MDAnalysis code that builds the backbone (N, CA, C; Angstrom):
import MDAnalysis as mda
import numpy as np

u = mda.Universe.empty(312, n_residues=104, atom_resindex=np.repeat(np.arange(104), 3), trajectory=True)
u.add_TopologyAttr("name", ["N", "CA", "C"] * 104)
u.add_TopologyAttr("resid", np.arange(1, 105))
u.add_TopologyAttr("resname", ["MET", "SER", "LEU", "LEU", "ILE", "ARG", "LEU", "PRO", "LEU", "PHE", "ALA", "ALA", "LEU", "LEU", "LEU", "ALA", "SER", "GLY", "SER", "ALA", "ALA", "SER", "ALA", "PRO", "PRO", "ALA", "SER", "ASP", "ASP", "TRP", "PRO", "VAL", "ALA", "ASP", "PRO", "ALA", "SER", "HIS", "GLY", "LEU", "ASP", "ALA", "SER", "LYS", "LEU", "SER", "ALA", "LEU", "ASP", "ALA", "ALA", "ILE", "LYS", "GLY", "GLY", "GLN", "ALA", "PRO", "ASP", "THR", "THR", "SER", "VAL", "LEU", "VAL", "VAL", "HIS", "ARG", "GLY", "ALA", "LEU", "VAL", "HIS", "GLU", "ALA", "TYR", "PHE", "ASN", "GLY", "ALA", "ASP", "ARG", "SER", "SER", "LEU", "HIS", "ASN", "THR", "ARG", "SER", "LEU", "THR", "LYS", "SER", "VAL", "THR", "ALA", "MET", "LEU", "VAL", "GLY", "ALA", "ALA", "ILE"])
u.atoms.positions = np.array([
    [32.792, -10.887, -1.765],
    [32.220, -12.042, -1.105],
    [31.400, -12.808, -2.138],
    [31.558, -14.085, -2.205],
    [30.876, -14.869, -3.236],
    [29.396, -15.050, -2.907],
    [28.650, -15.371, -3.940],
    [27.216, -15.585, -3.798],
    [26.918, -16.737, -2.847],
    [27.751, -17.765, -2.834],
    [27.530, -18.912, -1.948],
    [27.644, -18.530, -0.478],
    [28.344, -17.462, -0.178],
    [28.452, -16.993, 1.205],
    [27.363, -15.967, 1.497],
    [27.111, -15.061, 0.544],
    [26.128, -13.994, 0.774],
    [24.714, -14.522, 0.921],
    [24.324, -15.469, 0.104],
    [22.959, -15.976, 0.134],
    [22.594, -16.606, 1.478],
    [23.386, -17.530, 2.038],
    [23.043, -18.075, 3.361],
    [23.069, -17.007, 4.461],
    [23.999, -16.063, 4.371],
    [24.032, -14.990, 5.371],
    [22.768, -14.147, 5.301],
    [22.345, -13.821, 4.094],
    [21.128, -13.037, 3.931],
    [19.913, -13.811, 4.437],
    [19.836, -15.105, 4.127],
    [18.719, -15.929, 4.590],
    [18.685, -16.004, 6.113],
    [19.850, -16.164, 6.738],
    [19.912, -16.216, 8.202],
    [19.480, -14.887, 8.806],
    [19.912, -13.793, 8.213],
    [19.519, -12.469, 8.700],
    [18.020, -12.269, 8.557],
    [17.471, -12.683, 7.435],
    [16.046, -12.551, 7.199],
    [15.239, -13.371, 8.202],
    [15.664, -14.592, 8.471],
    [14.962, -15.439, 9.432],
    [15.086, -14.913, 10.856],
    [16.226, -14.359, 11.204],
    [16.446, -13.855, 12.557],
    [15.699, -12.557, 12.821],
    [15.331, -11.840, 11.777],
    [14.687, -10.541, 11.985],
    [13.193, -10.658, 12.243],
    [12.607, -11.829, 12.076],
    [11.182, -12.005, 12.292],
    [10.829, -12.033, 13.764],
    [9.558, -11.853, 14.036],
    [9.073, -11.879, 15.404],
    [7.757, -12.639, 15.434],
    [7.597, -13.491, 16.420],
    [6.365, -14.260, 16.533],
    [5.206, -13.390, 16.999],
    [5.489, -12.363, 17.743],
    [4.442, -11.483, 18.248],
    [4.820, -10.041, 17.956],
    [3.814, -9.275, 17.655],
    [4.065, -7.854, 17.443],
    [2.971, -7.058, 18.129],
    [3.326, -5.901, 18.582],
    [2.360, -5.047, 19.260],
    [1.406, -4.457, 18.229],
    [0.126, -4.419, 18.533],
    [-0.812, -3.804, 17.594],
    [-0.565, -2.300, 17.522],
    [-0.871, -1.701, 16.397],
    [-0.682, -0.254, 16.301],
    [-1.608, 0.475, 17.264],
    [-1.184, 1.630, 17.721],
    [-2.002, 2.418, 18.643],
    [-3.304, 2.833, 17.973],
    [-3.252, 3.084, 16.672],
    [-4.433, 3.477, 15.921],
    [-4.219, 3.085, 14.468],
    [-5.284, 2.694, 13.799],
    [-5.140, 2.362, 12.388],
    [-5.629, 3.491, 11.492],
    [-5.847, 4.656, 12.060],
    [-6.328, 5.802, 11.294],
    [-5.182, 6.698, 10.855],
    [-5.224, 7.126, 9.593],
    [-4.291, 8.131, 9.102],
    [-4.805, 9.499, 9.538],
    [-3.919, 10.449, 9.803],
    [-4.400, 11.818, 9.980],
    [-5.018, 12.271, 8.650],
    [-6.150, 12.933, 8.711],
    [-6.855, 13.360, 7.500],
    [-6.586, 14.835, 7.251],
    [-6.352, 15.185, 5.976],
    [-6.092, 16.575, 5.600],
    [-6.801, 16.887, 4.292],
    [-7.041, 18.149, 4.063],
    [-7.636, 18.630, 2.825],
    [-6.586, 18.566, 1.711],
    [-6.942, 18.087, 0.518],
    [-5.951, 18.018, -0.560],
    [-5.282, 19.363, -0.851],
    [-6.053, 20.438, -0.821],
    [-5.495, 21.760, -1.127],
    [-4.425, 22.168, -0.124],
    [-4.575, 21.727, 1.122],
    [-3.576, 22.079, 2.135],
    [-2.241, 21.388, 1.879],
    [-2.252, 20.379, 1.002],
    [-1.027, 19.667, 0.632],
    [-0.595, 20.004, -0.791],
    [-1.210, 21.029, -1.359],
    [-0.838, 21.446, -2.706],
    [-1.381, 20.551, -3.811],
    [-2.412, 19.771, -3.516],
    [-3.008, 18.881, -4.512],
    [-4.301, 19.484, -5.040],
    [-4.595, 19.227, -6.293],
    [-5.784, 19.756, -6.955],
    [-6.966, 18.822, -6.700],
    [-7.902, 19.260, -5.878],
    [-9.060, 18.434, -5.528],
    [-9.927, 18.130, -6.746],
    [-9.942, 19.019, -7.740],
    [-10.760, 18.767, -8.933],
    [-10.223, 17.574, -9.728],
    [-8.916, 17.359, -9.708],
    [-8.347, 16.196, -10.398],
    [-8.716, 14.905, -9.675],
    [-8.772, 14.959, -8.345],
    [-9.196, 13.782, -7.585],
    [-10.670, 13.490, -7.850],
    [-11.484, 14.537, -7.952],
    [-12.904, 14.361, -8.277],
    [-13.071, 13.790, -9.681],
    [-12.235, 14.248, -10.621],
    [-12.285, 13.718, -11.987],
    [-11.900, 12.238, -12.007],
    [-10.935, 11.865, -11.187],
    [-10.550, 10.457, -11.067],
    [-11.729, 9.632, -10.566],
    [-12.391, 10.117, -9.522],
    [-13.563, 9.412, -8.990],
    [-14.645, 9.271, -10.058],
    [-14.893, 10.343, -10.807],
    [-15.923, 10.316, -11.850],
    [-15.564, 9.316, -12.949],
    [-14.298, 9.253, -13.317],
    [-13.866, 8.306, -14.350],
    [-14.068, 6.868, -13.887],
    [-13.761, 6.601, -12.633],
    [-13.947, 5.243, -12.102],
    [-15.431, 4.904, -12.044],
    [-16.243, 5.848, -11.558],
    [-17.694, 5.620, -11.509],
    [-18.272, 5.454, -12.910],
    [-17.653, 6.107, -13.902],
    [-18.109, 6.016, -15.284],
    [-17.696, 4.734, -15.988],
    [-16.963, 3.877, -15.307],
    [-16.614, 2.582, -15.863],
    [-15.255, 2.499, -16.526],
    [-14.424, 3.530, -16.404],
    [-13.114, 3.496, -17.048],
    [-12.130, 2.568, -16.336],
    [-12.415, 2.224, -15.097],
    [-11.584, 1.268, -14.347],
    [-12.536, 0.364, -13.569],
    [-13.191, -0.574, -14.265],
    [-14.289, -1.334, -13.656],
    [-13.909, -2.214, -12.472],
    [-12.658, -2.606, -12.358],
    [-12.256, -3.473, -11.249],
    [-11.759, -2.701, -10.035],
    [-11.766, -1.383, -10.109],
    [-11.283, -0.561, -8.999],
    [-12.341, -0.496, -7.912],
    [-11.943, -0.804, -6.686],
    [-12.881, -0.752, -5.567],
    [-12.573, 0.369, -4.590],
    [-11.348, 0.888, -4.614],
    [-11.023, 1.973, -3.688],
    [-9.822, 2.762, -4.186],
    [-9.805, 4.031, -3.810],
    [-8.665, 4.906, -4.092],
    [-8.363, 5.666, -2.815],
    [-7.144, 5.528, -2.335],
    [-6.691, 6.296, -1.182],
    [-5.414, 7.008, -1.582],
    [-5.344, 8.292, -1.276],
    [-4.150, 9.075, -1.578],
    [-3.588, 9.576, -0.259],
    [-2.363, 9.160, 0.041],
    [-1.671, 9.600, 1.250],
    [-0.510, 10.468, 0.800],
    [-0.466, 11.686, 1.306],
    [0.594, 12.627, 0.933],
    [1.231, 13.166, 2.201],
    [2.525, 12.929, 2.321],
    [3.295, 13.391, 3.481],
    [2.660, 12.955, 4.802],
    [2.231, 11.700, 4.843],
    [1.726, 11.119, 6.076],
    [0.282, 11.423, 6.418],
    [-0.444, 12.085, 5.525],
    [-1.848, 12.407, 5.792],
    [-2.726, 11.876, 4.662],
    [-3.882, 11.363, 5.027],
    [-4.851, 10.889, 4.049],
    [-5.560, 12.106, 3.465],
    [-5.352, 12.353, 2.172],
    [-5.934, 13.537, 1.546],
    [-7.103, 13.198, 0.627],
    [-7.288, 11.915, 0.318],
    [-8.419, 11.516, -0.524],
    [-8.736, 10.053, -0.247],
    [-10.026, 9.768, -0.100],
    [-10.483, 8.400, 0.155],
    [-11.821, 8.222, -0.541],
    [-11.900, 7.257, -1.443],
    [-13.145, 7.004, -2.167],
    [-13.298, 5.500, -2.386],
    [-14.535, 5.029, -2.368],
    [-14.829, 3.607, -2.541],
    [-15.848, 3.433, -3.658],
    [-15.737, 2.312, -4.378],
    [-16.564, 2.080, -5.551],
    [-17.039, 0.632, -5.584],
    [-18.049, 0.389, -6.404],
    [-18.536, -0.968, -6.683],
    [-18.895, -1.744, -5.419],
    [-19.535, -1.080, -4.475],
    [-19.998, -1.743, -3.263],
    [-18.961, -1.910, -2.170],
    [-17.754, -1.464, -2.398],
    [-16.710, -1.575, -1.366],
    [-16.872, -0.455, -0.345],
    [-16.329, -0.688, 0.835],
    [-16.277, 0.353, 1.858],
    [-14.993, 0.184, 2.654],
    [-14.846, 0.977, 3.692],
    [-13.609, 0.981, 4.480],
    [-13.280, -0.396, 5.065],
    [-14.288, -1.202, 5.330],
    [-14.042, -2.510, 5.950],
    [-13.882, -3.642, 4.930],
    [-13.948, -3.339, 3.645],
    [-13.799, -4.378, 2.616],
    [-12.386, -4.952, 2.635],
    [-12.302, -6.268, 2.513],
    [-11.006, -6.942, 2.470],
    [-10.568, -7.110, 1.022],
    [-9.265, -6.985, 0.797],
    [-8.704, -7.149, -0.545],
    [-7.635, -8.232, -0.501],
    [-7.654, -9.100, -1.474],
    [-6.690, -10.183, -1.550],
    [-5.424, -9.668, -2.236],
    [-4.373, -9.446, -1.460],
    [-3.124, -8.905, -2.011],
    [-1.970, -9.892, -1.893],
    [-2.259, -11.144, -1.606],
    [-1.179, -12.112, -1.382],
    [-0.273, -12.281, -2.589],
    [-0.810, -12.381, -3.772],
    [0.043, -12.576, -4.946],
    [0.937, -11.373, -5.175],
    [0.414, -10.198, -4.999],
    [1.216, -8.991, -5.152],
    [2.320, -8.957, -4.108],
    [2.005, -9.344, -2.888],
    [2.996, -9.338, -1.817],
    [4.161, -10.261, -2.147],
    [3.867, -11.427, -2.707],
    [4.943, -12.354, -3.074],
    [5.852, -11.757, -4.138],
    [5.279, -11.097, -5.116],
    [6.084, -10.502, -6.190],
    [6.984, -9.391, -5.672],
    [6.429, -8.531, -4.832],
    [7.221, -7.429, -4.284],
    [8.327, -7.972, -3.385],
    [8.012, -8.961, -2.562],
    [9.030, -9.554, -1.688],
    [10.152, -10.185, -2.510],
    [9.801, -10.906, -3.551],
    [10.823, -11.527, -4.408],
    [11.701, -10.471, -5.066],
    [11.092, -9.374, -5.496],
    [11.860, -8.301, -6.119],
    [12.841, -7.683, -5.117],
    [12.386, -7.450, -3.891],
    [13.252, -6.850, -2.878],
    [14.388, -7.788, -2.481],
    [14.092, -9.073, -2.365],
    [15.146, -10.039, -2.042],
    [16.159, -10.094, -3.176],
    [15.679, -10.094, -4.409],
    [16.581, -10.099, -5.555],
    [17.466, -8.868, -5.594],
    [16.912, -7.715, -5.266],
    [17.701, -6.477, -5.250],
    [18.723, -6.496, -4.120],
    [18.370, -7.136, -3.003],
    [19.292, -7.181, -1.864],
    [20.479, -8.100, -2.133],
    [20.271, -9.110, -2.945],
    [21.353, -10.050, -3.261],
    [22.192, -9.437, -4.332],
])
């Protein structure tokens, strides 16, 4: 099938798959688990936190590690907390463009 046919078909499929309304999630909380219960080394996560606090990643405001559907590590830095908003729009555009390119 030529690109001139695939591209409009893909665009139509993409537009048709959207929804004007969506149901809110039942809960926005991840199940929480101990890192060791998932086979992760908690001391390495603590070392990561210490490195960030020590200034090795000065722009980092949060680290969340989700393993097999459970939140096993959550840490906030530089005045951020769970309710802090992060501007991810530019990243979202890049990832979306990459996925569309891979689909074509």
